[in-house]
Structures are given as C-alpha cells and as structure tokens.
GUROVO-625519 format. One record per residue (C-alpha): residue number from 1; residue in one letter; x, y, z. Coordinates in Angstrom, 1 decimal. Example, Ala and Ser with C-alpha at 12.3 -4.5 7.8 and 13.67 -1.06 7.14 Angstrom:
// GUROVO-625519
KETI, zaro, doke, X, Y, Z
KETI, 1, A, 12.3, -4.5, 7.8
KETI, 2, S, 13.7, -1.1, 7.1
//
This chain:
// GUROVO-625519
KETI, zaro, doke, X, Y, Z
KETI, 1, X, -20.4, -14.6, -2.1
KETI, 2, X, -22.6, -14.1, -5.1
KETI, 3, X, -21.4, -14.3, -8.7
KETI, 4, X, -21.3, -10.5, -9.1
KETI, 5, X, -18.8, -10.0, -6.2
KETI, 6, X, -16.8, -13.1, -7.2
KETI, 7, X, -16.5, -11.8, -10.8
KETI, 8, X, -15.6, -8.3, -9.6
KETI, 9, X, -12.8, -9.8, -7.3
KETI, 10, X, -11.5, -12.0, -10.2
KETI, 11, X, -11.4, -9.0, -12.6
KETI, 12, X, -9.8, -6.9, -9.9
KETI, 13, X, -7.1, -9.5, -9.3
KETI, 14, X, -6.4, -9.8, -13.1
KETI, 15, X, -6.3, -6.1, -13.7
KETI, 16, X, -4.3, -5.4, -10.5
KETI, 17, X, -1.6, -7.8, -11.4
KETI, 18, X, -1.6, -6.7, -15.1
KETI, 19, X, -1.3, -3.0, -14.1
KETI, 20, X, 2.2, -3.6, -12.6
KETI, 21, X, 3.7, -4.2, -16.0
KETI, 22, X, 2.3, -1.4, -18.3
KETI, 23, X, 3.3, 1.3, -15.8
KETI, 24, X, 6.9, 0.0, -15.7
KETI, 25, X, 6.9, -0.3, -19.5
KETI, 26, X, 6.0, 3.4, -20.0
KETI, 27, X, 8.9, 4.4, -17.7
KETI, 28, X, 11.4, 2.0, -19.1
KETI, 29, X, 10.7, 2.9, -22.7
KETI, 30, X, 11.3, 6.6, -21.9
KETI, 31, X, 14.5, 5.8, -20.2
KETI, 32, X, 15.7, 3.5, -23.0
KETI, 33, X, 14.8, 6.2, -25.7
KETI, 34, X, 16.8, 8.8, -23.8
KETI, 35, X, 19.8, 6.5, -23.4
KETI, 36, X, 19.7, 5.4, -27.1
KETI, 37, X, 19.6, 9.1, -28.1
KETI, 38, X, 22.6, 9.9, -26.0
KETI, 39, X, 24.5, 7.0, -27.5
KETI, 40, X, 23.6, 8.1, -31.0
KETI, 41, X, 24.7, 11.6, -30.4
KETI, 42, X, 27.9, 10.9, -28.4
KETI, 43, X, 28.8, 7.4, -29.6
KETI, 44, X, 29.7, 6.8, -25.9
KETI, 45, X, 29.6, 3.1, -25.4
KETI, 46, X, 28.5, 3.6, -21.7
KETI, 47, X, 25.1, 4.8, -22.8
KETI, 48, X, 24.8, 1.7, -25.1
KETI, 49, X, 25.8, -0.6, -22.2
KETI, 50, X, 23.2, 1.0, -19.8
KETI, 51, X, 20.4, 1.0, -22.4
KETI, 52, X, 21.0, -2.7, -23.3
KETI, 53, X, 20.7, -3.5, -19.6
KETI, 54, X, 17.3, -1.9, -19.4
KETI, 55, X, 16.1, -3.4, -22.7
KETI, 56, X, 16.5, -6.8, -21.1
KETI, 57, X, 14.3, -5.7, -18.2
KETI, 58, X, 11.9, -4.2, -20.7
KETI, 59, X, 11.6, -7.4, -22.5
KETI, 60, X, 10.8, -9.2, -19.3
KETI, 61, X, 8.2, -6.6, -18.3
KETI, 62, X, 6.6, -6.7, -21.7
KETI, 63, X, 6.3, -10.5, -21.7
KETI, 64, X, 4.6, -10.5, -18.3
KETI, 65, X, 2.4, -7.7, -19.4
KETI, 66, X, 1.2, -9.7, -22.4
KETI, 67, X, 0.6, -12.8, -20.4
KETI, 68, X, -1.5, -11.1, -17.8
KETI, 69, X, -3.4, -8.8, -20.2
KETI, 70, X, -4.8, -11.5, -22.4
KETI, 71, X, -6.8, -12.8, -19.4
KETI, 72, X, -8.6, -9.5, -19.0
KETI, 73, X, -9.9, -9.4, -22.6
KETI, 74, X, -11.3, -13.0, -22.4
KETI, 75, X, -13.0, -12.2, -19.1
KETI, 76, X, -15.4, -9.8, -20.9
KETI, 77, X, -16.8, -12.7, -22.8
KETI, 78, X, -16.7, -15.1, -19.9
KETI, 79, X, -17.7, -13.1, -16.8
KETI, 80, X, -19.2, -10.0, -18.3
KETI, 81, X, -21.3, -11.2, -21.2
KETI, 82, X, -24.1, -8.8, -20.5
KETI, 83, X, -21.6, -5.9, -20.5
KETI, 84, X, -20.2, -7.1, -23.8
KETI, 85, X, -23.6, -7.5, -25.3
KETI, 86, X, -24.8, -4.0, -24.4
KETI, 87, X, -21.7, -1.9, -24.8
KETI, 88, X, -19.3, -4.2, -26.7
KETI, 89, X, -19.6, -2.4, -30.0
KETI, 90, X, -18.2, 0.7, -28.3
KETI, 91, X, -15.9, -0.8, -25.7
KETI, 92, X, -14.4, -3.3, -28.2
KETI, 93, X, -13.3, -0.7, -30.8
KETI, 94, X, -10.4, 0.9, -28.7
KETI, 95, X, -9.3, -2.6, -27.6
KETI, 96, X, -9.1, -3.8, -31.2
KETI, 97, X, -7.3, -0.5, -32.2
KETI, 98, X, -4.8, -1.0, -29.4
KETI, 99, X, -4.0, -4.5, -30.8
KETI, 100, X, -3.7, -3.4, -34.5
KETI, 101, X, -2.2, 0.0, -34.2
KETI, 102, X, -0.1, -0.3, -31.0
KETI, 103, X, 0.6, -3.7, -29.8
KETI, 104, X, 2.1, -5.1, -33.0
KETI, 105, X, 4.3, -2.0, -33.4
KETI, 106, X, 5.6, -2.2, -29.9
KETI, 107, X, 6.3, -5.9, -30.0
KETI, 108, X, 7.9, -5.9, -33.5
KETI, 109, X, 10.4, -3.1, -32.7
KETI, 110, X, 11.0, -4.5, -29.2
KETI, 111, X, 12.3, -7.6, -31.0
KETI, 112, X, 14.7, -5.2, -32.9
KETI, 113, X, 15.9, -3.8, -29.6
KETI, 114, X, 16.4, -7.3, -28.1
KETI, 115, X, 18.0, -9.1, -31.1
KETI, 116, X, 19.0, -6.5, -33.7
KETI, 117, X, 21.7, -4.3, -32.1
KETI, 118, X, 24.3, -5.4, -34.5
KETI, 119, X, 22.0, -6.2, -37.4
KETI, 120, X, 20.7, -2.6, -38.1
KETI, 121, X, 22.3, 0.8, -38.3
KETI, 122, X, 22.4, 3.1, -35.2
KETI, 123, X, 19.8, 5.3, -36.8
KETI, 124, X, 17.4, 2.4, -37.4
KETI, 125, X, 18.0, 1.2, -33.8
KETI, 126, X, 17.3, 4.6, -32.4
KETI, 127, X, 14.1, 4.7, -34.6
KETI, 128, X, 13.2, 1.3, -33.1
KETI, 129, X, 13.6, 2.7, -29.6
KETI, 130, X, 11.3, 5.6, -30.4
KETI, 131, X, 8.7, 3.3, -32.0
KETI, 132, X, 8.6, 1.1, -28.9
KETI, 133, X, 8.2, 4.2, -26.8
KETI, 134, X, 5.5, 5.5, -29.1
KETI, 135, X, 3.8, 2.1, -29.3
KETI, 136, X, 3.6, 1.6, -25.6
KETI, 137, X, 2.1, 5.1, -25.1
KETI, 138, X, -0.3, 4.7, -28.0
KETI, 139, X, -1.3, 1.4, -26.4
KETI, 140, X, -2.0, 3.2, -23.1
KETI, 141, X, -4.0, 5.8, -25.0
KETI, 142, X, -6.4, 3.2, -26.5
KETI, 143, X, -6.8, 1.5, -23.0
KETI, 144, X, -7.5, 4.8, -21.3
KETI, 145, X, -10.1, 5.7, -24.0
KETI, 146, X, -11.9, 2.4, -23.3
KETI, 147, X, -11.8, 2.9, -19.5
KETI, 148, X, -12.6, 6.6, -19.6
KETI, 149, X, -15.7, 5.9, -21.8
KETI, 150, X, -16.9, 3.8, -18.8
KETI, 151, X, -16.3, 6.7, -16.5
KETI, 152, X, -17.7, 9.4, -18.6
KETI, 153, X, -19.6, 7.9, -21.6
KETI, 154, X, -20.2, 10.0, -24.7
KETI, 155, X, -20.8, 9.7, -28.4
KETI, 156, X, -23.4, 7.0, -28.2
KETI, 157, X, -27.1, 6.2, -28.2
KETI, 158, X, -29.2, 3.3, -26.8
KETI, 159, X, -31.0, 1.4, -29.5
KETI, 160, X, -32.7, -1.9, -29.0
KETI, 161, X, -31.2, -2.2, -25.5
KETI, 162, X, -27.6, -1.8, -26.9
KETI, 163, X, -25.2, 1.2, -26.8
KETI, 164, X, -24.5, 2.2, -30.4
KETI, 165, X, -21.6, 4.4, -31.4
KETI, 166, X, -22.9, 7.8, -33.0
KETI, 167, X, -19.7, 9.9, -32.8
KETI, 168, X, -16.3, 8.1, -32.7
KETI, 169, X, -14.4, 11.3, -31.7
KETI, 170, X, -16.9, 12.2, -29.0
KETI, 171, X, -16.6, 8.8, -27.5
KETI, 172, X, -12.8, 8.6, -27.8
KETI, 173, X, -12.2, 12.0, -26.5
KETI, 174, X, -14.9, 11.8, -23.9
KETI, 175, X, -14.6, 14.3, -21.1
KETI, 176, X, -12.1, 12.4, -19.0
KETI, 177, X, -9.9, 10.8, -21.6
KETI, 178, X, -7.1, 13.3, -21.9
KETI, 179, X, -6.7, 14.2, -18.2
KETI, 180, X, -6.7, 10.5, -17.2
KETI, 181, X, -4.3, 9.7, -19.9
KETI, 182, X, -1.8, 12.4, -18.8
KETI, 183, X, -2.2, 11.2, -15.2
KETI, 184, X, -1.5, 7.5, -16.0
KETI, 185, X, 1.5, 8.3, -18.3
KETI, 186, X, 3.1, 10.5, -15.7
KETI, 187, X, 2.6, 7.8, -13.1
KETI, 188, X, 4.3, 5.3, -15.5
KETI, 189, X, 7.3, 7.6, -15.9
KETI, 190, X, 7.5, 8.0, -12.1
KETI, 191, X, 7.4, 4.2, -11.7
KETI, 192, X, 10.1, 3.5, -14.3
KETI, 193, X, 12.4, 6.3, -13.3
KETI, 194, X, 12.2, 5.5, -9.6
KETI, 195, X, 12.8, 1.8, -10.4
KETI, 196, X, 15.9, 2.7, -12.3
KETI, 197, X, 17.1, 5.1, -9.6
KETI, 198, X, 16.6, 2.4, -7.0
KETI, 199, X, 18.6, -0.1, -9.0
KETI, 200, X, 21.5, 2.4, -9.5
KETI, 201, X, 21.4, 3.3, -5.9
KETI, 202, X, 21.8, -0.4, -5.0
KETI, 203, X, 24.9, -0.6, -7.1
KETI, 204, X, 26.4, 2.4, -5.4
KETI, 205, X, 25.7, 0.9, -2.0
KETI, 206, X, 27.4, -2.4, -3.1
KETI, 207, X, 30.1, -0.5, -4.9
KETI, 208, X, 29.4, -2.4, -8.2
KETI, 209, X, 29.0, -1.1, -11.7
KETI, 210, X, 29.4, 2.5, -10.3
KETI, 211, X, 30.3, 4.1, -13.6
KETI, 212, X, 27.1, 2.7, -15.2
KETI, 213, X, 25.2, 3.5, -12.0
KETI, 214, X, 26.2, 7.1, -12.1
KETI, 215, X, 24.7, 7.4, -15.6
KETI, 216, X, 21.5, 5.6, -14.6
KETI, 217, X, 21.0, 7.5, -11.4
KETI, 218, X, 21.6, 11.0, -12.9
KETI, 219, X, 19.2, 10.3, -15.8
KETI, 220, X, 16.5, 8.7, -13.7
KETI, 221, X, 16.5, 11.2, -10.8
KETI, 222, X, 16.0, 14.1, -13.3
KETI, 223, X, 13.0, 12.3, -14.8
KETI, 224, X, 11.6, 11.4, -11.4
KETI, 225, X, 12.1, 14.9, -10.0
KETI, 226, X, 10.3, 16.5, -12.9
KETI, 227, X, 7.4, 14.0, -13.1
KETI, 228, X, 6.8, 13.9, -9.3
KETI, 229, X, 6.1, 17.6, -9.3
KETI, 230, X, 4.2, 17.7, -12.6
KETI, 231, X, 2.0, 14.9, -11.2
KETI, 232, X, 0.6, 17.3, -8.6
KETI, 233, X, -0.8, 19.5, -11.4
KETI, 234, X, -2.2, 16.5, -13.2
KETI, 235, X, -3.7, 15.1, -10.2
KETI, 236, X, -5.3, 18.4, -9.3
KETI, 237, X, -6.9, 18.7, -12.8
KETI, 238, X, -8.1, 15.2, -12.6
KETI, 239, X, -9.7, 15.8, -9.2
KETI, 240, X, -11.5, 18.9, -10.5
KETI, 241, X, -12.8, 16.8, -13.5
KETI, 242, X, -14.0, 14.1, -11.1
KETI, 243, X, -15.7, 16.7, -8.8
KETI, 244, X, -17.6, 18.0, -11.8
KETI, 245, X, -18.5, 14.9, -13.8
KETI, 246, X, -18.7, 12.3, -11.0
KETI, 247, X, -19.5, 14.3, -7.9
KETI, 248, X, -20.6, 11.2, -5.9
KETI, 249, X, -17.2, 9.7, -6.4
KETI, 250, X, -15.4, 12.8, -5.0
KETI, 251, X, -17.8, 13.0, -2.1
KETI, 252, X, -16.8, 9.4, -1.4
KETI, 253, X, -13.2, 10.0, -1.7
KETI, 254, X, -13.4, 12.8, 0.9
KETI, 255, X, -16.1, 11.1, 3.0
KETI, 256, X, -18.2, 14.3, 2.6
KETI, 257, X, -21.5, 13.1, 4.0
KETI, 258, X, -23.4, 16.3, 3.6
KETI, 259, X, -23.5, 19.0, 0.9
KETI, 260, X, -22.0, 22.1, 2.1
KETI, 261, X, -20.4, 25.5, 1.2
KETI, 262, X, -16.8, 25.9, 2.1
KETI, 263, X, -16.2, 22.1, 2.2
KETI, 264, X, -13.1, 20.9, 4.0
KETI, 265, X, -10.5, 18.5, 2.6
KETI, 266, X, -10.2, 15.4, 4.7
KETI, 267, X, -6.5, 14.6, 5.2
KETI, 268, X, -7.1, 11.3, 7.2
KETI, 269, X, -9.7, 9.7, 9.3
KETI, 270, X, -11.8, 6.5, 9.7
KETI, 271, X, -15.1, 6.8, 7.8
KETI, 272, X, -18.0, 4.8, 9.1
KETI, 273, X, -20.6, 4.4, 6.4
KETI, 274, X, -23.4, 3.1, 8.6
KETI, 275, X, -23.1, 6.1, 10.8
KETI, 276, X, -22.3, 8.6, 8.1
KETI, 277, X, -19.4, 9.9, 10.3
KETI, 278, X, -15.7, 10.1, 10.0
KETI, 279, X, -13.8, 9.4, 13.3
KETI, 280, X, -10.4, 10.9, 14.2
KETI, 281, X, -10.6, 13.1, 11.2
KETI, 282, X, -8.0, 15.6, 10.4
KETI, 283, X, -9.3, 18.2, 7.9
KETI, 284, X, -8.4, 21.5, 6.4
KETI, 285, X, -11.4, 23.9, 6.4
KETI, 286, X, -12.6, 25.1, 2.9
KETI, 287, X, -9.7, 23.5, 1.1
KETI, 288, X, -11.9, 21.1, -0.9
KETI, 289, X, -14.1, 23.9, -2.2
KETI, 290, X, -11.0, 26.0, -3.0
KETI, 291, X, -9.2, 23.2, -5.0
KETI, 292, X, -12.4, 22.1, -6.8
KETI, 293, X, -13.9, 25.3, -7.7
KETI, 294, X, -11.2, 27.9, -6.9
KETI, 295, X, -13.6, 29.4, -4.5
KETI, 296, X, -13.3, 28.7, -0.7
KETI, 297, X, -17.0, 29.3, -0.2
KETI, 298, X, -18.2, 27.1, -3.2
KETI, 299, X, -20.8, 24.4, -2.5
KETI, 300, X, -19.6, 20.9, -2.9
KETI, 301, X, -22.1, 18.1, -3.1
KETI, 302, X, -22.0, 15.5, -0.4
KETI, 303, X, -23.2, 11.9, -0.5
KETI, 304, X, -26.6, 13.1, 0.8
KETI, 305, X, -27.2, 14.6, -2.6
KETI, 306, X, -27.5, 11.3, -4.4
KETI, 307, X, -29.8, 8.2, -4.2
KETI, 308, X, -28.5, 5.5, -1.8
KETI, 309, X, -28.6, 2.9, -4.6
KETI, 310, X, -26.2, 5.0, -6.7
KETI, 311, X, -23.5, 5.5, -4.1
KETI, 312, X, -20.2, 3.6, -4.0
KETI, 313, X, -18.9, 2.1, -0.7
KETI, 314, X, -16.9, 4.6, 1.3
KETI, 315, X, -14.0, 2.8, 3.2
KETI, 316, X, -12.0, 1.3, 0.3
KETI, 317, X, -12.1, 4.3, -2.1
KETI, 318, X, -11.5, 6.7, 0.8
KETI, 319, X, -8.3, 5.0, 2.0
KETI, 320, X, -7.2, 4.1, -1.6
KETI, 321, X, -7.5, 7.8, -2.7
KETI, 322, X, -5.7, 9.1, 0.4
KETI, 323, X, -2.9, 6.5, 0.2
KETI, 324, X, -2.4, 7.5, -3.5
KETI, 325, X, -2.1, 11.1, -2.5
KETI, 326, X, 0.2, 10.4, 0.4
KETI, 327, X, 2.6, 8.5, -1.6
KETI, 328, X, 2.5, 11.1, -4.4
KETI, 329, X, 3.5, 13.7, -1.8
KETI, 330, X, 6.2, 11.5, -0.6
KETI, 331, X, 7.5, 11.2, -4.1
KETI, 332, X, 7.7, 15.0, -4.4
KETI, 333, X, 9.7, 15.1, -1.2
KETI, 334, X, 12.1, 12.4, -2.2
KETI, 335, X, 12.5, 14.2, -5.6
KETI, 336, X, 13.3, 17.6, -4.1
KETI, 337, X, 15.8, 16.0, -1.8
KETI, 338, X, 17.3, 14.2, -4.7
KETI, 339, X, 17.5, 17.4, -6.8
KETI, 340, X, 19.2, 19.2, -3.9
KETI, 341, X, 21.8, 16.5, -3.5
KETI, 342, X, 22.3, 16.4, -7.3
KETI, 343, X, 22.9, 20.1, -7.5
KETI, 344, X, 25.2, 20.0, -4.4
KETI, 345, X, 27.1, 17.1, -6.2
KETI, 346, X, 26.4, 14.8, -3.1
KETI, 347, X, 23.9, 12.5, -4.7
KETI, 348, X, 26.2, 9.5, -5.2
KETI, 349, X, 27.8, 9.7, -1.8
KETI, 350, X, 24.5, 10.2, 0.3
KETI, 351, X, 24.2, 6.6, 1.4
KETI, 352, X, 21.1, 7.2, 3.5
KETI, 353, X, 19.3, 8.6, 0.5
KETI, 354, X, 20.5, 5.8, -1.7
KETI, 355, X, 18.8, 3.4, 0.7
KETI, 356, X, 15.7, 5.5, 0.5
KETI, 357, X, 15.7, 5.1, -3.2
KETI, 358, X, 16.1, 1.3, -3.0
KETI, 359, X, 13.3, 0.9, -0.6
KETI, 360, X, 11.1, 3.2, -2.5
KETI, 361, X, 11.2, 1.1, -5.7
KETI, 362, X, 7.8, -0.6, -5.1
KETI, 363, X, 6.0, 2.5, -3.9
KETI, 364, X, 4.9, 4.0, -7.3
KETI, 365, X, 3.4, 0.5, -8.2
KETI, 366, X, 1.6, 0.7, -4.9
KETI, 367, X, 0.3, 4.2, -5.6
KETI, 368, X, -0.8, 3.1, -9.1
KETI, 369, X, -2.7, 0.2, -7.7
KETI, 370, X, -4.5, 2.3, -5.1
KETI, 371, X, -5.2, 5.0, -7.6
KETI, 372, X, -6.9, 2.3, -9.9
KETI, 373, X, -8.8, 0.9, -7.0
KETI, 374, X, -10.1, 4.4, -6.1
KETI, 375, X, -11.2, 5.1, -9.6
KETI, 376, X, -12.9, 1.8, -10.2
KETI, 377, X, -14.6, 1.1, -6.9
KETI, 378, X, -15.4, 4.8, -6.6
KETI, 379, X, -17.4, 4.4, -9.9
KETI, 380, X, -19.6, 1.7, -8.4
KETI, 381, X, -22.5, 0.6, -8.7
KETI, 382, X, -22.0, 1.5, -12.3
KETI, 383, X, -20.1, -0.6, -14.9
KETI, 384, X, -20.6, 2.3, -17.3
KETI, 385, X, -21.5, 5.4, -15.5
KETI, 386, X, -25.2, 6.2, -15.5
KETI, 387, X, -25.8, 3.7, -18.3
KETI, 388, X, -25.2, 0.1, -17.0
KETI, 389, X, -25.0, -1.1, -13.5
KETI, 390, X, -22.3, -3.7, -12.5
KETI, 391, X, -25.0, -6.1, -11.3
KETI, 392, X, -26.6, -6.0, -14.8
KETI, 393, X, -23.3, -6.5, -16.6
KETI, 394, X, -22.3, -9.9, -15.3
KETI, 395, X, -22.7, -13.1, -17.2
KETI, 396, X, -26.0, -14.8, -16.1
KETI, 397, X, -25.1, -18.4, -17.0
KETI, 398, X, -21.9, -18.7, -15.2
KETI, 399, X, -22.5, -20.1, -11.6
KETI, 400, X, -20.7, -18.6, -8.6
KETI, 401, X, -18.8, -22.0, -8.0
KETI, 402, X, -17.2, -21.8, -11.4
KETI, 403, X, -16.1, -18.2, -10.8
KETI, 404, X, -14.7, -19.1, -7.4
KETI, 405, X, -12.7, -22.1, -8.9
KETI, 406, X, -11.2, -20.0, -11.6
KETI, 407, X, -10.4, -17.3, -9.1
KETI, 408, X, -8.5, -19.7, -6.9
KETI, 409, X, -6.6, -21.1, -10.0
KETI, 410, X, -5.8, -17.5, -11.3
KETI, 411, X, -4.5, -16.6, -7.9
KETI, 412, X, -2.0, -19.5, -7.9
KETI, 413, X, -1.0, -18.8, -11.5
KETI, 414, X, -0.5, -15.0, -10.8
KETI, 415, X, 1.5, -15.8, -7.7
KETI, 416, X, 3.8, -18.1, -9.8
KETI, 417, X, 4.1, -15.3, -12.4
KETI, 418, X, 5.0, -12.7, -10.0
KETI, 419, X, 7.6, -14.9, -8.2
KETI, 420, X, 9.0, -15.8, -11.6
KETI, 421, X, 9.2, -12.1, -12.6
KETI, 422, X, 11.0, -11.1, -9.5
KETI, 423, X, 13.4, -14.0, -9.7
KETI, 424, X, 14.5, -13.3, -13.3
KETI, 425, X, 14.5, -9.5, -12.6
KETI, 426, X, 16.9, -10.0, -9.7
KETI, 427, X, 19.1, -12.2, -11.8
KETI, 428, X, 19.4, -9.4, -14.5
KETI, 429, X, 20.1, -6.8, -11.8
KETI, 430, X, 22.7, -9.1, -10.0
KETI, 431, X, 24.5, -9.7, -13.3
KETI, 432, X, 24.5, -5.8, -13.9
KETI, 433, X, 25.1, -3.7, -17.0
KETI, 434, X, 27.7, -5.4, -19.2
KETI, 435, X, 29.1, -4.6, -22.6
KETI, 436, X, 27.8, -7.4, -24.8
KETI, 437, X, 28.0, -8.5, -28.4
KETI, 438, X, 24.8, -8.9, -30.2
//
C-alpha cells in the first residue's frame, strides 16, 4: 500500500473508534439533564439515583472520547501536513474554538456532576447538568462546522496556494452545516436513549433494580421513539442537500450509473464498478427523483455526468449508505412497537421486546459508523470538496513504513481501550443504580 491509503486507513481507524464516544455522550447528557430536572422538580430520590448511575457511565464515555480524540488532532500535523498547510487557517479555527468554548465547559461541569453532588446546591447541580449537555452539543457543533466545511467549503479564497478565510459566518454556516449537525445530534440521542433502554431491559429480564429500570426505560423509550421518527425527516433533508451540492456522492450512494429522468431508488443490490452495473438490484421506480426534487420525473445526475478522476469508489459508500438507512428503518419499527407497548401498559412485561432492546444496544453505533463512512468515502477523491484532493493533502516526508508501523500500534492500543471500556462499563451495569453518598 502507498502512504496515502495507509494514512487514510489510520485516520479512519482513529476517527471510527473516537466516533463511538461522542455519539453516546450526546445521548447520555440529554438523559442526565432530564433526570436531574425531574429530581429538582419532584425531590424524588429515585431520579437522583438513576441520574447518578448514568453520570458514572458518562464520565467513562467522556474519558475515552478525550483519549481517542487527541490522536485525531495530532494526525493533521503528522500524516496530513499538506492539508494543514493549505487549509489549516480555516480548519483549525473551529477545532480551537471547540477546545476553548466547549471542551473546558463540558469537562469542568462534568467534574461537578461526578464529585459535587453534596458540595453544591440542587440548583447549581442542575445547572451543571445543563452546561455539560450544552457543552457537549456545542463541541459537536464546532466539529461539524469543521467537517462540513470540507464537504461544502465556503467563505474563503485561495491566496498564495493557501485557503484564506474571507467570511467567518459563511464558512461556519456553510451550506451543509446545520442539516448535518441536526442529523448527527439526533443520531446521538438515538444512541444514548437506546443504550439506556437496553440496560433497563436487561434489569427487567434479570429482575434486578426493577424500580429504577422502570424509570429508565420509560424515559429512554420516549426519547428513542421521538428521535427515531424525527431522524427520517432529518435524513431526507440531508439527502436532498447532498443531491444538490454533491451530486456525484448521491449518484454513488444509489449506484446510479447514468443520468436519467424519473430516477429509481436502489433498495439493495451488488454494484460492480468495473462493469457499471448493479446485480440483483431491487429498486423503486422514480422514487429517487421524487424524494430529491419532489418531482417523479425530475432528472438526477448519474456517475456518467462527472469526470472519472473525480468519482468516489462505489461499493463501500453504497453499502454503508444502505446499511445506515436500513438500521434507521429498524429503529423506527422498534420505536413504534415500544410506543404501542408503553401505551398499552405492557412494555415492562413484554420479555421478547426487552430482549430486542438489549440486542439492539450496539446498532445505533453501527449506523453512525456506516453513516460516517458513507459521507467521508463518498467525498473522495477530495479532502476538501473541489478544492484539495486527498492525494495532495498527505504528508510528503512520512514514509509508508512509518505509517504502517503506527497503524499497527494504534490498532493494538484502540483494541485495548475498547476492551477496557466494555469491561468497566459492564462492571457499572452489573453493580446497578444505587443510592450513594457523595
């Protein structure tokens, strides 16, 4: 392998492992905030106990997120020096802002949640829960601003071979920022709520901590139900945006080989790039045109409309995109069943559904990973869309052997971290929610 591919794999590994933790953080901070608000309003110790239980998990998730995230920022200087040289003045700004305005807020007030229960008033503690929630979501906004700028760059000019910021707000609120931010935040809420629901379901199955589990499951399933359905709207808006602003990406997602009016939506198939053909394809006529342009006869650009050297590979983005959509549809189905059982007051007794919730715990994380893969691989060959190609962004003085060695080392370290994370998390779950003195 050459240095470009190895650097891409290494960055993909680091980003993929890191992405597990921010998505859980977003969902857990929402759950903690709601529980702390209920405790503040009712003074019911049950909400306090359950909130403290999830705060422990949040601390663990946050610590792993920090440990895995640091590597990503360093890699821009080590593996992607040409990228940093050309666009670092723009890309670095939101990363710096994330650290200054969001990370410190989140970490400081998470410390209050972890160690200050009996050292501050209930009002200050609730405020801390809100600021951790706000800080984590503000952090996500800055990261999405940086990544969205790579997808749909704006507010800059090329001067002396470097991208120079000309309009901060145009760059920050580039055409894909807000829709991508909403999509990611909702995905995080789905991840955290289904995780909490699965934990509560496990307690019901084992007949442990059932009083606490009832509070957890009811709160989590409501969040999950709402967000799973709202995500369809968010996903559709995002797909329309991609169709208009990155049409070759959507053509790749759908394996649409030729430009056509009344374009069908590919449900599943096996695309073969060398033959420009999709085998065993199941598709719905005119649906892609209808969803993208609200016109069943609208023309949708296929891969034939773009230069070959500006097209992403097909297989990985195609399957990643369709797996993400498939899992999203599954979440909607699970949420509707959960809502039905909740309204019929059978949620806590439906053992088969409780098992579904337990086994579904990792599925939102998988959906998030595949969504990220679809977005990033679908942008290739560009590091910054239509501005800088990936092959021109890599560090020129780092040999492939060094990248390979660091990739192997990182793989072992990340494996160790994930095993450590799961081990500690399972210990927290096994101990269960308990009233504690702080």
